[in-house]
C-alpha positions in Angstrom: 0.0 -0.4 0.1 2.9 2.7 0.6 4.7 1.7 -2.5 0.9 2.6 -4.4 1.1 5.9 -2.4 4.3 6.6 -3.2 3.9 6.0 -7.1 0.3 8.7 -6.5 2.2 11.4 -5.0 4.9 10.8 -7.7 3.1 10.7 -10.8 0.7 13.9 -9.0 4.0 16.3 -8.8 5.6 15.2 -11.8 2.1 15.7 -14.0 2.4 19.5 -12.9 6.2 19.7 -13.8 5.7 17.7 -17.2 2.2 20.4 -17.7 4.2 23.5 -16.7 7.7 23.0 -18.0 7.1 20.8 -21.6 9.2 17.8 -19.7 7.9 14.3 -19.8 8.8 14.1 -15.6 11.4 11.9 -16.2 14.1 13.3 -14.7 12.1 12.8 -11.5 10.6 10.2 -12.0 13.3 7.7 -12.8 15.9 8.5 -9.7 12.7 8.2 -7.4 11.8 4.9 -9.3 15.9 3.9 -8.8 15.3 4.4 -5.0 11.8 2.7 -4.5 13.1 -0.3 -6.6 16.4 -0.9 -4.4 13.6 -0.6 -1.6 11.4 -3.1 -2.8 14.7 -5.2 -3.2 14.4 -5.7 -7.2 17.4 -7.0 -8.7 19.7 -4.9 -8.8 21.0 -5.7 -12.6 17.8 -4.2 -14.1 16.8 -1.6 -11.5 18.0 1.2 -13.5 16.1 -0.1 -16.6 13.1 -0.8 -15.4 13.0 2.6 -13.8 13.9 4.0 -17.3 11.3 2.1 -19.1 8.3 2.7 -17.0 9.3 6.2 -17.1 8.7 5.9 -20.6 5.6 4.5 -20.7 3.8 7.1 -17.9 4.7 9.5 -20.5 2.2 8.5 -22.9 -0.6 9.4 -20.6 0.7 12.7 -19.3 2.3 13.8 -22.9 -1.8 13.4 -24.0 -3.5 15.8 -21.8 -0.5 18.2 -21.2 -1.2 18.4 -25.3 -4.3 18.7 -25.2 -4.7 21.7 -22.7 -1.8 22.7 -24.7 -3.7 23.0 -28.2 -6.6 24.6 -26.9 -4.1 27.7 -26.1 -3.2 27.3 -29.7 0.5 26.9 -28.7 1.4 23.6 -30.1 3.5 24.2 -33.6 2.3 20.6 -35.4 3.8 21.6 -38.7 7.3 21.1 -36.3 6.1 17.7 -35.1 5.1 16.1 -38.0 8.6 17.4 -39.4 10.4 16.2 -36.4 8.3 12.5 -35.7 9.8 10.3 -37.9 12.9 11.2 -36.6 12.2 11.5 -33.2 11.0 7.2 -33.0 13.7 5.9 -34.6 15.7 7.5 -32.7 13.6 6.5 -29.5 14.1 3.3 -30.4 17.8 3.4 -31.1 17.9 4.6 -27.9 16.5 1.7 -26.3 18.4 -1.0 -28.0 21.7 1.3 -26.7 20.5 1.2 -23.0 20.0 -2.6 -23.6 23.7 -2.7 -24.3 24.6 -0.9 -20.7 25.2 -1.8 -17.2 23.0 -0.9 -14.6 24.9 1.1 -12.8 27.1 2.6 -15.8 23.1 4.0 -17.0 22.7 5.5 -13.8 25.9 7.5 -13.8 25.0 8.5 -17.3 21.1 9.8 -16.4 22.9 12.1 -13.2 25.6 13.5 -15.5 23.3 14.6 -17.9 20.5 15.4 -15.0 23.5 17.7 -13.6 24.3 19.4 -16.7 20.6 20.4 -17.5 20.0 21.5 -14.2 23.4 24.1 -15.0 21.6 25.1 -18.6 18.5 25.9 -17.1 20.1 28.0 -14.2 22.2 29.3 -16.8 19.3 30.5 -18.9 21.0 31.5 -22.2 19.6 33.9 -24.3 19.2 32.7 -27.7 20.9 34.7 -31.2 18.6 37.5 -32.4 17.2 36.6 -36.1 18.3 32.8 -35.8 15.3 30.9 -37.3 13.8 26.8 -37.6 15.7 25.2 -39.9 14.2 23.2 -42.9 12.5 19.8 -42.5 15.9 17.8 -43.1 17.6 19.4 -39.8 14.7 19.4 -37.9 14.1 15.4 -38.3 17.7 14.8 -38.0 17.7 16.8 -34.8 14.5 15.1 -33.4 16.6 11.7 -34.5 19.0 12.5 -31.7 16.6 14.2 -29.0 14.7 10.9 -29.4 17.5 8.6 -29.2 19.0 10.9 -26.1 15.6 10.9 -24.3 14.4 7.4 -25.0 17.8 6.4 -23.9 17.6 8.2 -20.4 13.4 7.5 -20.3 13.4 11.6 -19.4 10.7 12.1 -22.6 11.2 15.0 -25.4 10.3 18.3 -23.5 14.5 18.4 -21.8 15.9 18.4 -25.1 13.1 19.7 -27.3 12.5 23.4 -25.2 15.8 24.3 -25.3 16.3 23.3 -29.2 13.0 25.1 -30.4 14.0 28.2 -27.5 17.5 28.5 -29.4 15.8 29.3 -32.6 13.7 32.2 -30.9 10.6 30.1 -30.7 8.4 31.6 -28.0 8.8 29.6 -24.7 5.6 28.8 -24.5 5.0 27.6 -27.9 8.4 25.7 -27.0 7.0 24.0 -24.3 4.0 22.9 -25.7 4.9 21.5 -28.7 7.9 20.0 -26.4 5.0 18.3 -24.7 3.6 16.8 -28.1 6.8 15.8 -29.2 7.2 13.6 -26.1 4.2 11.5 -27.1 6.1 9.5 -30.1 9.0 9.4 -28.3 7.4 7.2 -25.3 5.5 5.2 -27.7 8.6 4.2 -29.4 11.2 4.1 -26.5 8.7 2.0 -24.4 7.5 -0.3 -27.2 11.5 -0.8 -27.3 12.2 -1.8 -23.4 9.5 -4.1 -23.1 10.9 -5.8 -26.4 14.5 -5.5 -24.8 13.8 -6.8 -21.2 11.0 -9.3 -22.1 11.1 -12.8 -20.4 13.9 -11.3 -17.6 14.6 -13.5 -15.2 14.9 -11.3 -12.4 12.3 -9.4 -13.6 9.5 -8.4 -10.4 5.6 -9.2 -10.8 3.3 -7.2 -13.0 6.3 -6.4 -15.5 6.4 -6.9 -19.6 9.4 -6.3 -20.4 11.5 -3.5 -18.2 8.4 -1.9 -18.2 6.4 -2.2 -14.0 2.8 -1.7 -14.4 1.5 -0.9 -10.4 4.1 2.0 -10.7 3.1 2.6 -14.5 -0.6 3.0 -13.0 0.0 5.0 -10.0 2.0 7.5 -11.8 0.5 8.2 -14.8 -3.5 7.8 -13.2 -2.0 11.2 -10.8 0.2 12.7 -13.8 -2.9 12.3 -16.3 -5.0 15.0 -14.5 -2.6 17.2 -12.9 -0.5 17.5 -16.4 -3.9 19.7 -17.0 -2.6 22.1 -14.0 0.5 22.6 -15.5 -0.8 23.7 -18.4 -2.8 25.9 -17.0 0.1 27.1 -14.6 2.3 27.9 -17.5 0.2 30.5 -18.7 -0.2 32.7 -15.4 3.3 31.8 -13.6 6.6 33.4 -14.1 7.9 30.0 -15.6 11.6 31.3 -16.0 11.2 31.1 -11.6 9.9 28.1 -11.6 12.7 26.9 -14.4 15.3 27.8 -11.6 13.7 26.2 -8.9 13.7 22.7 -11.2 17.0 23.1 -12.1 18.4 23.1 -8.5 16.1 20.0 -7.6 17.6 18.1 -10.8 20.7 19.0 -9.5 20.1 17.7 -5.9 19.0 14.6 -8.0 21.7 13.9 -10.7 24.3 14.3 -7.7 22.3 11.3 -5.8 22.0 9.3 -8.8 26.0 9.4 -9.0 26.2 8.4 -5.4 27.2 12.1 -4.5 25.7 12.3 -0.9 24.1 8.9 -0.4 
């Protein structure tokens, strides 16, 4: 029962973050699930893979909810989504495959370093060069492949990379957040499929798992996040997003340090 409550609380918090900042919540879900699975004595060799695969699965309903909310505000750049979707999905499948060849410890270290770097990036808030515009379809598709690959490898959805990518090309922050939320759906679908396939039939999987997706964790996180993501999207248009980003950045740095073993 305690685990279910923990999954629901985690989902409620990450749902708000997903809707507010356009990230899939994986930067929070993965390290917390690693901690929870460790408490549940899941085999250490698959803990990180199970956390990442489950995180990607939870992004699917969260992305749907937040995308619908942003679409009602007319903020999603659907032309960009159409141009990037093929590359994003192929990249996500490649990222899930790469994860299968990495040990749980290596994957955890890579995740922690990436999380710290993202936190530092958010704190710096580097302004884009004036006059820069979105590139053509070929470059967008290639960029989508890279974003999809890294996102699926780490279980973070597309927003973490997609938002700075679009802001770099002078897209308004709220439109970047909305479009990033929509990009998270094809990444989560392809990435989840990859982690389920690669983990299928693994002897160390806990009960109620399909490959590297643990369904009790998915259900608790997704159920809560589906509803709170709309709250986050609503807050995007009312709160000082830059201030929230700085607070979120500090949280990421703290979680990243924990993932690489600093301070426990």
